[in-house]
C-alpha positions in Angstrom: 18.0 -9.3 -17.4 16.8 -8.8 -13.8 13.0 -9.3 -14.1 12.2 -6.8 -11.3 14.8 -4.2 -12.0 12.3 -1.6 -13.3 10.5 -1.7 -10.0 13.7 -1.6 -7.9 15.1 1.2 -10.0 11.8 3.1 -9.7 12.1 2.9 -5.9 15.7 4.1 -5.7 15.2 6.8 -8.4 12.8 8.5 -6.0 15.7 9.3 -3.7 17.1 7.4 -0.7 14.5 4.8 0.3 12.9 5.1 3.7 13.9 1.7 4.9 11.9 1.9 8.1 8.8 2.4 5.9 9.7 -0.5 3.7 10.0 -2.6 6.9 6.5 -1.6 8.0 5.2 -2.6 4.6 6.9 -6.0 5.0 5.3 -6.5 8.4 1.9 -5.5 7.1 1.9 -7.5 3.9 4.1 -10.5 4.5 4.4 -11.1 8.3 1.1 -10.4 10.1 -0.8 -13.1 8.3 2.0 -15.6 8.9 2.2 -15.5 12.7 3.3 -11.9 13.0 7.0 -12.7 13.6 9.9 -12.7 11.1 13.6 -13.8 11.3 16.1 -11.1 10.7 17.8 -13.3 8.1 14.6 -13.6 6.1 13.9 -9.9 6.1 17.5 -9.3 5.1 17.2 -11.5 2.1 14.0 -9.8 1.0 15.3 -6.3 1.5 18.6 -7.3 -0.2 16.6 -8.3 -3.3 15.2 -4.7 -3.3 18.7 -3.2 -3.1 18.7 -2.4 0.7 22.0 -3.0 2.5 22.0 -5.0 5.8 23.3 -2.0 7.7 20.4 0.1 6.6 18.0 -2.6 7.6 19.6 -2.8 11.1 19.4 0.9 11.5 15.7 0.9 10.5 14.8 -1.9 12.9 16.7 -0.1 15.7 14.8 3.1 15.0 11.4 1.2 14.9 12.3 -0.6 18.2 13.3 2.7 19.8 10.0 4.3 18.7 8.0 1.4 20.2 6.8 0.0 16.9 8.6 -3.4 17.0 9.9 -5.8 19.6 12.8 -8.2 19.3 13.5 -11.7 20.7 16.0 -14.5 20.1 15.6 -18.2 19.5 18.8 -20.1 19.3 21.1 -18.2 16.9 18.2 -16.4 15.3 16.8 -13.0 16.0 13.2 -12.3 15.4 11.1 -9.1 15.2 7.4 -8.6 15.5 5.1 -5.6 15.8 4.5 -4.2 19.3 1.0 -3.6 20.6 1.4 0.0 19.3 2.5 -1.2 15.9 -0.5 -3.7 15.7 -2.9 -0.9 16.7 -1.6 1.2 13.9 -1.6 -1.7 11.4 -5.2 -2.7 11.5 -7.0 0.4 10.3 -4.3 1.0 7.7 -4.7 -2.6 6.4 -8.4 -2.0 6.1 -7.7 0.9 3.7 -4.9 -0.8 1.8 -6.7 -4.1 1.1 -10.3 -2.8 0.8 -12.1 -4.3 -2.3 -12.7 -2.3 -5.4 -16.1 -0.7 -5.5 -18.4 -2.5 -7.8 -20.5 0.6 -8.7 -19.3 4.1 -9.1 -22.9 5.5 -9.4 -23.6 6.7 -5.9 -24.4 9.9 -4.1 -21.9 12.6 -3.3 -21.8 15.3 -0.8 -20.5 18.7 -1.8 -19.0 20.3 1.3 -18.1 24.0 1.5 -16.1 25.1 4.4 -12.7 26.3 5.7 -11.2 22.9 6.3 -10.8 19.9 4.0 -12.7 16.8 5.3 -10.7 13.6 5.6 -10.6 11.8 2.3 -12.4 14.6 0.4 -11.6 15.6 -3.2 -10.9 19.3 -3.6 -12.8 20.8 -6.5 -12.5 24.5 -5.8 -11.6 27.1 -3.1 -13.1 25.7 0.1 -15.2 23.2 -1.9 -14.8 19.5 -1.5 -16.5 16.3 -2.8 -16.8 13.2 -0.6 -18.9 10.1 -0.8 -22.2 10.3 1.0 -21.4 7.0 2.7 -18.2 8.3 4.2 -19.8 8.5 7.6 -18.4 11.9 8.4 -20.2 14.5 10.5 -19.5 18.0 9.1 -21.3 20.5 11.3 -19.0 23.3 10.2 -19.6 22.9 6.5 -22.4 23.7 4.1 -23.3 20.4 2.6 -25.4 19.4 -0.5 -25.9 15.7 -1.3 -27.0 14.2 -4.6 -25.8 12.5 -7.8 -23.0 13.9 -9.8 -24.4 14.9 -13.2 -21.2 16.2 -14.8 -17.5 16.6 -13.9 -15.7 18.8 -16.5 -12.0 18.3 -17.1 -11.0 21.6 -15.4 -12.5 20.2 -12.2 -10.8 16.9 -12.6 -7.5 18.7 -12.9 -8.2 20.4 -9.6 -9.2 17.2 -7.9 -5.7 15.7 -7.8 -2.5 17.3 -6.5 0.7 17.1 -8.6 2.4 14.7 -6.2 -0.7 12.4 -6.2 -0.8 12.5 -10.0 2.9 11.5 -10.2 2.4 8.7 -7.6 -0.4 7.2 -9.6 1.5 7.4 -12.8 4.5 5.6 -11.1 2.1 2.9 -9.8 0.7 2.3 -13.3 4.3 2.0 -14.6 5.2 -0.5 -11.9 2.2 -2.7 -12.8 3.0 -2.3 -16.5 6.5 -3.7 -15.8 5.3 -6.7 -13.8 5.6 -10.1 -15.4 4.3 -12.2 -12.5 4.1 -15.6 -14.2 7.8 -15.6 -14.9 9.0 -14.7 -11.4 10.8 -16.9 -8.9 9.4 -17.0 -5.4 11.8 -14.4 -4.0 11.4 -12.1 -7.0 7.6 -12.4 -6.7 7.8 -11.5 -3.0 10.0 -8.6 -3.7 7.7 -7.3 -6.5 4.7 -7.7 -4.2 6.3 -5.7 -1.5 7.3 -2.9 -3.9 3.7 -2.9 -5.3 2.0 -2.7 -1.9 4.6 -0.2 -0.6 3.8 2.3 -3.4 0.0 1.6 -3.1 0.1 1.9 0.7 1.8 5.3 0.6 -0.9 6.5 -1.9 -3.9 5.2 0.0 -2.8 6.5 3.4 -1.8 9.9 2.0 -4.3 10.9 -0.7 -8.0 10.6 -1.2 -9.1 7.8 -3.5 -10.5 9.3 -6.7 -13.0 7.2 -8.7 -12.1 6.6 -12.3 -14.9 8.9 -13.6 -13.3 11.8 -11.8 -9.7 11.2 -13.0 -8.1 13.8 -15.3 -7.5 12.7 -18.9 -3.7 12.5 -18.3 -4.3 9.3 -16.2 -5.4 5.9 -17.5 -9.3 5.7 -17.2 -9.4 2.6 -15.1 -10.1 1.7 -11.5 -6.6 1.7 -10.0 -7.6 -0.3 -6.9 -9.0 -3.0 -9.2 -5.7 -3.0 -11.1 -3.6 -3.3 -8.0 -5.8 -6.1 -6.8 -5.3 -8.0 -10.1 -1.5 -7.6 -10.0 -1.5 -8.6 -6.3 -3.4 -11.8 -7.1 -1.0 -12.7 -9.9 2.0 -12.4 -7.5 0.4 -14.3 -4.6 1.1 -18.0 -5.5 4.9 -17.6 -6.1 5.4 -15.0 -3.3 3.6 -17.2 -0.7 5.9 -20.1 -1.7 8.9 -18.0 -0.6 7.4 -17.6 2.8 7.0 -21.4 3.0 10.6 -22.0 2.1 13.4 -22.9 4.5 17.1 -22.3 4.3 20.2 -22.2 6.4 19.2 -20.9 9.8 15.8 -19.9 8.4 12.6 -21.8 9.1 9.4 -21.7 7.1 6.9 -19.2 8.3 3.6 -20.4 9.8 0.7 -21.0 7.5 -1.4 -18.0 6.5 -4.4 -17.2 8.6 -7.9 -17.2 7.0 -8.2 -13.4 6.9 -5.3 -13.2 4.4 -7.5 -14.7 1.6 -10.0 -11.9 2.0 -7.6 -9.2 0.9 -9.2 -7.1 -1.8 -12.2 -9.3 -1.7 -15.8 -7.9 -1.2 
């Protein structure tokens, strides 16, 4: 049995994959800490393991190049891609969100903001009423704001705090992690599983507010999902990084990881 088939099927069962988005995930997770440049053949092998055809990869890279996100160069018979200055500028703030460490303490102050617009990263708890962490650093001059500790959070408010598509995405992420068997994976399988894990996590983090476990509805597992992702990621690292070290026909090992890589998900 294919050890990563549940994750691959989960990706394809959501509809036609956005290959350009998968490519950006690969750059952010597997390329930037390894010199920032990847051979087309290596990317093709990785995407092929996820069920993406070479033609779809070429189309995605051409689109990204046309939009100014990646640049291409050649060395001998090999073609390489790397993020452009625009791509790198977009990558850094996104990476800070994706690989931020789990919070050690959920007991902190909240701001209840009441206004016509939803503040960035805020949790909706009612009509024009939003919760956000006091330490969010946002200035909200157009909102009525009250700050203090959260004494209670009844289930009916938890149900309002998460949109249906956010709820479904979190359930799918939990399913992916449940289906991982990191110790038994080959280097390529571990790398493919790592990309699928981070791809789903990246789309959640960059699209939805992060909801602490004590504010989750009862229909979701009562755990810190960021901590769970961090644990699964750590399990996949040894074997997946081996694949980036491997060589093959017309494929050289990638450069050694930079020091910042080892700080992912770390406080």
